[in-house]
C-alpha positions as CSV (number, residue, x, y, z in Angstrom):
1,X,-53.7,-21.9,53.1
2,X,-51.7,-19.1,54.8
3,X,-51.7,-15.5,54.9
4,X,-48.8,-15.1,52.9
5,X,-49.9,-17.4,50.0
6,X,-53.3,-15.6,50.0
7,X,-51.6,-12.3,49.4
8,X,-49.6,-13.5,46.5
9,X,-52.9,-15.0,45.1
10,X,-54.8,-11.6,45.5
11,X,-52.1,-9.8,43.8
12,X,-52.1,-12.1,41.1
13,X,-55.9,-11.5,40.7
14,X,-55.7,-7.7,40.6
15,X,-52.7,-8.1,37.7
16,X,-55.2,-10.2,35.8
17,X,-58.1,-8.2,35.9
18,X,-56.0,-4.9,35.7
19,X,-54.8,-6.6,32.1
20,X,-55.5,-4.9,28.8
21,X,-55.9,-6.1,25.4
22,X,-54.3,-3.8,22.3
23,X,-57.7,-2.3,22.4
24,X,-57.1,-1.1,25.9
25,X,-60.0,-3.2,26.6
26,X,-59.8,-5.2,29.9
27,X,-59.3,-9.0,28.8
28,X,-61.8,-9.8,31.8
29,X,-64.8,-7.6,31.5
30,X,-65.4,-5.7,34.9
31,X,-68.4,-7.3,35.2
32,X,-67.0,-10.6,35.0
33,X,-64.2,-9.9,37.6
34,X,-65.2,-12.0,40.5
35,X,-64.8,-10.3,43.9
36,X,-62.3,-11.7,45.6
37,X,-63.7,-13.4,48.8
38,X,-60.9,-13.8,52.0
39,X,-62.2,-15.9,54.6
40,X,-60.3,-16.4,57.8
41,X,-60.5,-16.0,61.6
42,X,-60.2,-12.5,62.9
43,X,-56.8,-10.7,63.6
44,X,-54.8,-13.2,61.1
45,X,-53.7,-9.9,58.7
46,X,-56.2,-9.8,56.0
47,X,-56.2,-6.0,56.4
48,X,-52.2,-5.9,56.3
49,X,-51.7,-7.8,53.0
50,X,-54.0,-5.8,51.0
51,X,-51.8,-2.6,52.5
52,X,-48.9,-4.4,51.1
53,X,-50.5,-5.5,47.7
54,X,-51.3,-1.8,47.0
55,X,-48.2,-0.4,48.0
56,X,-46.3,-3.0,45.7
57,X,-48.5,-2.5,42.6
58,X,-48.7,1.1,43.3
59,X,-52.3,1.4,43.1
60,X,-55.1,2.7,45.5
61,X,-56.8,1.3,48.5
62,X,-59.6,2.1,50.3
63,X,-61.2,0.0,52.9
64,X,-64.4,-0.1,54.5
65,X,-65.8,-2.1,57.2
66,X,-69.2,-3.0,56.6
67,X,-70.6,-3.7,59.9
68,X,-70.3,0.3,60.4
69,X,-72.2,0.7,57.9
70,X,-76.1,1.2,57.3
71,X,-78.5,0.5,54.4
72,X,-78.5,4.3,53.7
73,X,-74.9,4.7,53.5
74,X,-74.0,1.6,51.6
75,X,-76.8,2.5,49.0
76,X,-77.2,6.0,49.0
77,X,-80.6,8.4,50.2
78,X,-83.7,7.9,48.2
79,X,-84.4,11.3,46.0
80,X,-87.9,12.2,43.8
81,X,-87.4,12.6,40.6
82,X,-89.7,13.9,37.6
83,X,-89.5,12.0,34.2
84,X,-91.3,11.9,30.8
85,X,-92.7,8.8,29.5
86,X,-94.6,8.9,26.2
87,X,-95.6,13.2,26.8
88,X,-96.7,12.2,30.6
89,X,-94.8,13.2,33.3
90,X,-94.4,10.9,36.2
91,X,-92.7,11.3,40.0
92,X,-90.0,8.2,40.2
93,X,-88.1,7.7,43.1
94,X,-83.8,7.0,42.8
95,X,-80.9,6.9,45.1
96,X,-77.6,9.5,45.5
97,X,-74.9,8.2,45.0
98,X,-73.3,5.7,47.5
99,X,-70.9,6.6,50.2
100,X,-68.6,4.2,49.1
101,X,-68.6,4.4,45.8
102,X,-68.6,8.4,46.3
103,X,-65.6,7.6,48.1
104,X,-63.4,6.0,45.5
105,X,-64.4,8.4,42.8
106,X,-62.7,11.4,45.5
107,X,-59.7,9.2,45.7
108,X,-59.4,9.1,42.0
109,X,-59.6,13.0,41.9
110,X,-57.4,13.6,44.6
111,X,-54.8,11.1,43.9
112,X,-55.0,10.7,40.1
113,X,-54.4,6.8,40.0
114,X,-57.4,5.6,38.4
115,X,-56.5,1.6,39.3
116,X,-56.9,0.3,42.8
117,X,-58.5,-1.9,45.4
118,X,-61.9,-1.6,46.7
119,X,-61.7,-3.9,50.4
120,X,-65.0,-4.3,52.1
121,X,-64.0,-6.2,55.3
122,X,-66.7,-8.4,57.3
123,X,-69.5,-8.5,54.6
124,X,-70.9,-11.8,55.9
125,X,-71.7,-10.0,59.4
126,X,-73.3,-7.0,57.9
127,X,-77.2,-6.4,59.3
128,X,-80.5,-7.9,58.4
129,X,-81.6,-4.8,56.6
130,X,-77.9,-4.6,54.6
131,X,-77.7,-8.2,53.2
132,X,-79.5,-8.1,50.2
133,X,-77.9,-5.0,49.3
134,X,-74.7,-6.8,50.2
135,X,-75.5,-9.8,48.1
136,X,-76.4,-8.0,45.0
137,X,-73.2,-5.6,45.1
138,X,-70.9,-9.3,45.4
139,X,-72.9,-10.4,42.3
140,X,-73.0,-6.9,40.4
141,X,-70.7,-4.8,42.0
142,X,-73.2,-2.2,42.3
143,X,-74.3,0.3,45.4
144,X,-78.0,1.5,43.9
145,X,-77.7,2.8,40.4
146,X,-73.9,3.2,40.8
147,X,-71.2,1.0,39.8
148,X,-67.7,0.3,41.2
149,X,-65.3,2.2,38.4
150,X,-63.4,0.6,36.2
151,X,-60.0,-0.4,36.8
152,X,-60.9,-1.0,40.7
153,X,-61.3,-4.3,41.9
154,X,-63.2,-5.4,44.6
155,X,-62.0,-7.8,47.6
156,X,-63.7,-8.7,50.5
157,X,-63.3,-10.9,53.7
158,X,-65.3,-12.4,56.3
159,X,-64.8,-14.5,59.2
160,X,-66.0,-18.2,59.5
161,X,-69.4,-18.1,61.5
162,X,-67.4,-20.1,64.6
163,X,-65.7,-16.9,65.2
164,X,-68.6,-14.6,64.9
165,X,-72.6,-15.2,65.6
166,X,-73.0,-12.2,63.4
167,X,-72.3,-14.3,60.2
168,X,-74.9,-14.7,58.1
169,X,-74.3,-17.6,55.3
170,X,-74.2,-17.1,51.4
171,X,-76.6,-19.0,49.0
172,X,-74.8,-21.0,46.4
173,X,-75.8,-18.4,43.5
174,X,-73.7,-15.6,45.5
175,X,-70.7,-18.5,45.8
176,X,-70.4,-19.0,42.6
177,X,-69.9,-15.5,41.7
178,X,-66.9,-15.2,44.1
179,X,-63.5,-15.9,44.0
180,X,-63.2,-17.4,47.9
181,X,-59.8,-17.9,49.4
182,X,-59.6,-19.8,52.8
183,X,-56.4,-18.1,55.1
184,X,-55.3,-20.0,58.1
185,X,-53.3,-18.9,61.0
186,X,-49.3,-19.8,60.0
187,X,-46.3,-18.7,62.2
188,X,-44.1,-19.0,59.5
189,X,-45.8,-17.0,57.4
190,X,-46.5,-14.0,59.9
191,X,-42.7,-14.0,60.7
192,X,-42.2,-12.4,57.4
193,X,-44.3,-9.6,58.2
194,X,-43.5,-9.6,61.7
195,X,-40.0,-9.0,60.4
196,X,-40.4,-6.4,58.2
197,X,-42.8,-4.7,61.2
198,X,-40.1,-5.1,63.4
199,X,-42.0,-6.8,65.8
200,X,-40.4,-6.8,69.5
201,X,-37.4,-9.7,69.8
202,X,-38.9,-10.8,73.1
203,X,-42.2,-11.9,71.0
204,X,-40.3,-13.4,68.5
205,X,-38.3,-15.8,70.9
206,X,-41.4,-16.5,72.8
207,X,-42.9,-17.9,69.7
208,X,-40.2,-19.8,68.3
209,X,-40.2,-21.4,71.8
210,X,-43.9,-21.8,71.8
211,X,-45.4,-21.5,68.5
212,X,-48.6,-23.1,69.8
213,X,-49.4,-20.0,71.8
214,X,-49.2,-18.0,68.3
215,X,-53.0,-18.1,67.7
216,X,-55.8,-19.5,69.6
217,X,-59.3,-19.6,70.3
218,X,-61.1,-21.5,73.0
219,X,-64.5,-21.5,74.7
220,X,-64.1,-21.6,78.6
221,X,-66.3,-21.4,81.6
222,X,-65.4,-17.5,81.2
223,X,-66.3,-17.1,78.2
224,X,-64.2,-16.7,74.8
225,X,-60.4,-17.1,75.3
226,X,-58.4,-15.9,72.5
227,X,-54.9,-15.0,70.9
228,X,-54.5,-13.8,67.4
229,X,-51.6,-12.4,65.3
230,X,-52.7,-8.5,65.7
231,X,-52.6,-9.1,69.5
232,X,-48.9,-10.2,69.2
233,X,-48.4,-7.0,67.0
234,X,-50.2,-4.8,68.7
235,X,-48.5,-6.2,72.1
236,X,-45.0,-5.8,70.5
237,X,-45.2,-2.0,69.5
238,X,-46.6,-1.2,73.2
239,X,-43.9,-3.0,74.6
240,X,-41.2,-0.5,72.4
241,X,-42.9,2.4,73.8
242,X,-43.0,1.1,77.6
243,X,-39.6,0.4,77.1
244,X,-38.9,3.4,75.9
245,X,-40.5,5.6,78.9
246,X,-39.1,3.2,81.2
247,X,-42.7,1.7,81.9
248,X,-43.1,-1.6,83.9
249,X,-44.1,-4.5,81.5
250,X,-46.2,-7.0,83.6
251,X,-49.1,-9.3,83.3
252,X,-51.5,-6.5,83.5
253,X,-50.3,-5.0,80.2
254,X,-49.7,-8.4,78.2
255,X,-53.4,-9.5,79.2
256,X,-54.7,-6.4,77.6
257,X,-53.9,-7.7,74.0
258,X,-53.5,-11.9,75.1
259,X,-57.2,-12.7,75.7
260,X,-55.5,-15.8,77.5
261,X,-54.8,-15.4,81.4
262,X,-52.3,-18.2,81.3
263,X,-50.4,-17.6,77.7
264,X,-50.6,-13.7,79.1
265,X,-49.0,-14.4,82.3
266,X,-46.9,-16.9,80.9
267,X,-45.1,-14.5,78.5
268,X,-45.3,-11.5,81.3
269,X,-42.7,-14.3,83.1
270,X,-41.0,-14.9,79.6
271,X,-40.3,-11.2,79.3
272,X,-39.0,-10.9,82.7
273,X,-36.4,-13.8,82.0
274,X,-36.0,-11.9,78.5
275,X,-34.8,-8.4,80.2
276,X,-32.6,-10.5,82.8
277,X,-30.8,-12.1,79.8
278,X,-30.2,-8.7,77.8
279,X,-28.6,-7.0,80.7
280,X,-26.0,-10.5,81.1
281,X,-25.2,-10.7,77.6
282,X,-23.5,-7.5,76.3
283,X,-24.6,-7.8,72.8
284,X,-22.5,-4.6,71.4
285,X,-19.3,-6.5,72.7
286,X,-20.5,-9.6,71.2
287,X,-21.0,-7.8,67.6
288,X,-17.8,-5.5,68.2
289,X,-15.8,-8.7,68.8
290,X,-14.6,-7.8,72.2
291,X,-17.0,-10.4,74.2
292,X,-14.7,-11.6,77.2
293,X,-14.1,-15.4,78.4
294,X,-16.4,-14.7,81.3
295,X,-19.2,-14.0,79.1
296,X,-18.5,-16.8,76.6
297,X,-18.8,-19.2,79.2
298,X,-22.0,-18.1,80.6
299,X,-23.3,-18.8,77.0
300,X,-21.5,-21.9,76.6
301,X,-23.1,-23.2,80.0
302,X,-26.6,-21.6,79.3
303,X,-29.8,-23.8,78.7
304,X,-31.4,-23.5,75.3
305,X,-34.1,-20.6,76.1
306,X,-31.7,-18.9,77.6
307,X,-29.7,-19.5,74.7
308,X,-32.2,-18.9,72.4
309,X,-33.3,-15.2,74.0
310,X,-29.5,-14.4,73.8
311,X,-29.7,-15.5,69.7
312,X,-33.2,-13.5,69.3
313,X,-31.3,-10.4,70.9
314,X,-28.5,-10.8,68.3
315,X,-30.2,-11.2,65.3
316,X,-32.5,-8.1,66.4
317,X,-29.7,-6.1,66.2
318,X,-27.9,-7.4,63.0
319,X,-31.3,-7.4,61.3
320,X,-32.1,-3.9,62.5
321,X,-28.5,-2.7,60.7
322,X,-29.5,-4.7,57.8
323,X,-32.7,-3.1,57.4
324,X,-31.1,0.6,58.3
325,X,-28.9,-0.4,55.1
326,X,-31.4,-1.6,52.9
327,X,-33.6,1.7,53.7
328,X,-30.3,4.2,52.9
329,X,-29.8,2.4,49.7
330,X,-33.4,2.7,48.5
331,X,-32.9,6.4,49.5
332,X,-30.0,6.8,47.5
333,X,-31.0,4.6,44.4
334,X,-34.2,6.9,44.4
335,X,-31.9,10.3,45.1
336,X,-29.8,9.6,42.0
337,X,-32.1,9.2,39.8
338,X,-33.3,12.7,40.7
339,X,-29.6,14.3,40.6
340,X,-29.6,12.7,37.2
341,X,-32.4,14.9,36.0
342,X,-30.5,17.6,37.8
343,X,-27.2,17.0,36.1
344,X,-29.2,16.9,32.6
345,X,-31.1,20.3,33.4
346,X,-27.8,22.1,34.7
347,X,-26.4,21.9,31.2
348,X,-28.7,24.2,29.9
349,X,-28.4,28.1,31.0
350,X,-30.9,29.0,33.7
351,X,-31.7,29.6,36.7
352,X,-30.0,26.0,38.5
353,X,-31.2,26.4,42.1
354,X,-34.7,26.1,40.2
355,X,-34.5,23.9,38.2
356,X,-33.4,21.6,41.4
357,X,-36.6,23.4,43.1
358,X,-38.9,21.8,40.4
359,X,-37.6,18.6,40.5
360,X,-38.1,18.5,44.2
361,X,-41.8,19.6,43.8
362,X,-42.3,16.5,41.2
363,X,-41.3,14.2,44.3
364,X,-43.8,15.8,46.4
365,X,-46.1,15.7,43.7
366,X,-45.7,12.2,43.7
367,X,-45.5,11.6,47.2
368,X,-48.8,13.4,47.7
369,X,-50.3,11.5,45.1
370,X,-49.2,8.0,46.8
371,X,-50.7,9.4,50.1
372,X,-53.8,10.0,48.7
373,X,-54.4,6.7,47.1
374,X,-53.2,5.0,50.4
375,X,-50.5,3.1,48.5
376,X,-47.8,4.1,50.7
377,X,-46.1,1.7,53.3
378,X,-44.6,3.1,56.6
379,X,-40.9,2.5,55.2
380,X,-42.3,4.2,51.8
381,X,-43.4,7.3,53.6
382,X,-40.2,7.4,55.6
383,X,-38.5,7.4,52.4
384,X,-40.3,10.2,50.8
385,X,-40.3,12.2,53.8
386,X,-36.2,11.8,54.0
387,X,-36.0,12.4,50.4
388,X,-37.9,15.7,50.2
389,X,-35.6,16.5,53.4
390,X,-32.7,15.9,51.6
391,X,-33.6,17.8,48.3
392,X,-34.0,20.8,50.7
393,X,-31.3,20.7,52.0
394,X,-29.6,20.4,48.5
395,X,-31.5,23.6,47.5
396,X,-30.0,25.5,49.9
397,X,-26.4,24.0,49.4
398,X,-26.5,25.0,45.6
399,X,-28.2,28.2,46.5
400,X,-24.8,29.3,48.7
401,X,-22.8,28.2,45.5
402,X,-23.5,30.0,42.5
403,X,-22.2,28.9,39.5
404,X,-21.2,25.7,41.0
405,X,-24.8,24.0,41.7
406,X,-24.5,20.6,40.5
407,X,-20.8,20.4,41.8
408,X,-21.6,21.2,45.4
409,X,-25.1,19.0,45.3
410,X,-22.8,16.1,44.0
411,X,-20.2,16.7,46.4
412,X,-23.5,16.1,48.9
413,X,-24.4,13.0,47.5
414,X,-20.9,11.4,47.5
415,X,-20.5,12.5,51.2
416,X,-24.0,10.4,51.8
417,X,-22.8,7.6,49.9
418,X,-19.2,7.1,51.8
419,X,-21.4,7.1,54.8
420,X,-23.5,4.5,53.3
421,X,-20.3,2.1,52.5
422,X,-19.2,3.1,56.1
423,X,-22.0,1.7,57.5
424,X,-22.5,-1.5,55.4
425,X,-18.8,-2.3,56.2
426,X,-19.7,-2.2,59.9
427,X,-22.7,-3.8,60.0
428,X,-20.9,-6.8,57.5
429,X,-18.3,-7.1,60.3
430,X,-20.3,-7.1,63.5
431,X,-22.5,-9.8,61.4
432,X,-19.3,-12.0,61.2
433,X,-18.5,-11.2,64.5
434,X,-21.9,-12.8,65.5
435,X,-21.1,-16.0,63.6
436,X,-17.8,-16.3,64.7
437,X,-18.8,-16.0,68.6
438,X,-21.7,-18.5,68.1
439,X,-19.2,-20.7,66.6
440,X,-16.5,-20.5,69.5
441,X,-18.9,-20.9,72.3
442,X,-21.8,-23.5,70.9
443,X,-19.4,-25.3,68.0
444,X,-21.2,-26.8,65.4
445,X,-24.5,-26.7,67.6
446,X,-27.8,-26.0,66.3
447,X,-27.6,-22.5,67.4
448,X,-26.0,-21.9,64.0
449,X,-28.8,-23.5,62.1
450,X,-31.0,-20.9,64.1
451,X,-29.1,-17.9,62.5
452,X,-28.9,-18.9,58.9
453,X,-32.7,-19.8,58.9
454,X,-33.7,-16.5,60.6
455,X,-31.4,-14.3,58.6
456,X,-32.7,-16.4,55.2
457,X,-36.0,-16.0,56.8
458,X,-36.5,-12.2,57.0
459,X,-36.9,-10.7,53.6
460,X,-34.4,-7.8,54.2
461,X,-31.5,-9.8,55.8
462,X,-31.5,-12.1,53.0
463,X,-32.1,-9.2,50.7
464,X,-28.5,-7.6,52.3
465,X,-26.8,-10.9,52.4
466,X,-27.8,-11.6,48.9
467,X,-25.9,-8.0,47.9
468,X,-23.1,-8.4,50.2
469,X,-21.4,-11.5,50.3
470,X,-20.6,-12.0,54.2
471,X,-18.1,-14.7,54.4
472,X,-18.9,-16.1,57.4
473,X,-22.6,-16.3,56.6
474,X,-21.7,-18.0,53.5
475,X,-19.1,-20.3,55.1
476,X,-21.6,-21.6,57.5
477,X,-24.3,-21.5,55.1
478,X,-22.4,-23.7,52.8
479,X,-21.4,-26.3,55.5
480,X,-24.8,-26.5,57.0
481,X,-26.2,-27.5,53.3
482,X,-23.2,-29.9,53.0
483,X,-23.6,-31.7,56.4
484,X,-27.9,-31.8,55.3
485,X,-26.8,-33.7,52.2
486,X,-25.2,-35.8,53.9
487,X,-27.9,-36.5,56.5
488,X,-30.2,-37.3,53.8
489,X,-27.8,-39.8,52.1
490,X,-27.1,-41.7,54.7
491,X,-30.8,-42.0,55.5
492,X,-31.3,-43.2,51.9
493,X,-28.9,-46.0,52.4
494,X,-30.8,-46.8,55.6
495,X,-33.9,-47.3,53.9
496,X,-32.0,-49.3,50.9
497,X,-30.7,-51.7,53.3
498,X,-33.9,-52.1,55.2
499,X,-35.6,-52.8,52.1
500,X,-33.1,-55.7,51.2
């Protein structure tokens, strides 16, 4: 299965394992909860989906790479204790608590979140001395004398032997105690993650044009040659920073992330063309609806690679604005809930500013708890940061208007809502202009199919379009569905005739 399907499988497993009966006991006892084992090639996004699952379920996440652990850190250190059996004292050896198990308890204490995922990566690549301990852990979820706390689900991962010489095969008894999920590279599944993380449009368009270059592992005369999803993601982030500082991007950079000389050079060449197209096509003019005839003629006469690069730039600009809009929407919803609390509290006598400060401290405590549990995505972290900043400013506004505290805070909120509405209106207009431009320049070509497909595939833009109806998008999507159905009907008729 692909990484997206694996994510849903793990998410469903965690949900099932954390289900309790009417007596408050887990429906599947912890000792019967098989650890999940993700088997897949390196750099496919196994760690990334664990972070997403923890964030979406609001539970803790603790990650360890087992290749970095020794027998002592995993099992604990031996200590001598005196015990009495039948009136006779004996010295016996026990083990201190495992560093891994202790870390789970520390996270629970810091965050107050009692449910989480203990994610152990590369478990089939541990050292020979650690192998028996690891196998025992997979069967019984115990390191030494200490078990994983109840409410914490064990998820593990490893690479197939063809990707790592250090892999140690498990026996049937161990496999029979694991919930195994095999994952394969899939560019379509990766694209959803890519959209959410803001992959550079040059990477997106390049991989759309050459999907076979997305993931590849080969053995050459010079050794291993490989390309992974992680490599493209890390290269994308570096491209953004290089562009920010006007640093040259060439094959010397791309080869540091794409461990395949030919493809690293090919992408570097494509990036140069992409930069050329970016200077040629005034994306802002197209989205503002002011593109001139010269630009339209250039686009109409362009080859497909050039057209696709331009579409990628248009989609990146529009999707970025839609992402900003949805972020602002989530922020306002969160802020509205807290201001409703403030409104209710303001109806009672007392220091209104102090009441608002208490509400802010509650939000700050919630934020700290999520940070400690490592269950926050980068977007969630930014949302809480912005929320706390707004509440701090609201406290200052309220302090400056004694007797009108709630009124001035509400006025500030209403101003933010208006700014949001204006931004949404502009984003929708620019999206409509994009469709009008493409329809005029490319008529009813496949470019329109690309626009609709990519906007629908991106979870954020799909959410935006589901909330804010953009006529040009809806009309185009309906036309494409109608056209697709006509083609299917014609195909069915043809097949019927062939059968006669």
